[in-house]
C-alpha positions, -999 to +999 in steps of 0.1 A: -134+121-011-104+143-017-084+139-049-047+139-052-028+158-078+000+138-094+026+159-074+006+154-041+004+117-047+041+114-055+050+134-023+027+113-002+042+081-017+077+093-009+066+098+028+048+064+028+077+043+013+093+036+047+059+026+061+052+004+030+086-012+033+079-020+070+045-035+061+062-058+036+088-069+061+062-074+089+039-093+065+067-118+059+075-120+096+038-126+105+035-153+079+065-171+093+054-167+129+019-178+120+033-210+105+048-219+139+084-230+149+101-198+139+134-184+151+115-150+153+095-162+183+060-175+190+025-164+196+034-131+215+056-120+186+030-130+161+003-109+179+028-080+181+035-082+144-003-083+136-009-053+159+019-033+142+006-042+108-029-030+116-014+003+129+007+008+097-022-001+074-044+024+092-018+051+089-017+045+051-055+048+049-055+080+069-036+097+041-066+093+018-048+066-002-067+033-007-052+000+001-063-024-026-040-053-020-020-069+008+001-095-010+013-080-031+008-046-015-012-023-038-020+014-030-042+037-051-044+075-049-077+088-061-072+115-088-086+129-120-072+132-155-089+154-180-121+152-159-120+114-158-118+097-124-085+077-122-064+060-095-027+067-094-014+032-088+016+020-067+025-017-066+049-034-042+083-033-057+078+001-074+100+029-060+079+057-075+044+064-088+045+055-124+011+040-132-026+049-133-059+033-143-094+046-148-114+041-117-140+020-135-114-004-151-093-015-121-058-029-121-063-046-155-065-012-171-032+000-157-012+023-179+021+042-176+018+078-165 
């Protein structure tokens, strides 16, 4: 597994933000379409939204980032600090990469960078 430096992770996140924003929008559309009787359409639009979501999620994973949550969206970038494995952590709503946690602690161990 390749590790990201902090600068690499920040640059990758900047490239991914439009994709992540689209995932959030499509997730809401798919939820509404899946509930039925939506002004957005019906089953064909639901299937199209699901297909596009799958495509976008795969594009995130191809960067080496790890998708850890879908609602809310959570993306981790494997890294290392002082020889300790950490995950640089982005949570839906963040506009930059400002958090990390030790790989063995998970989200509950999140700290500011």
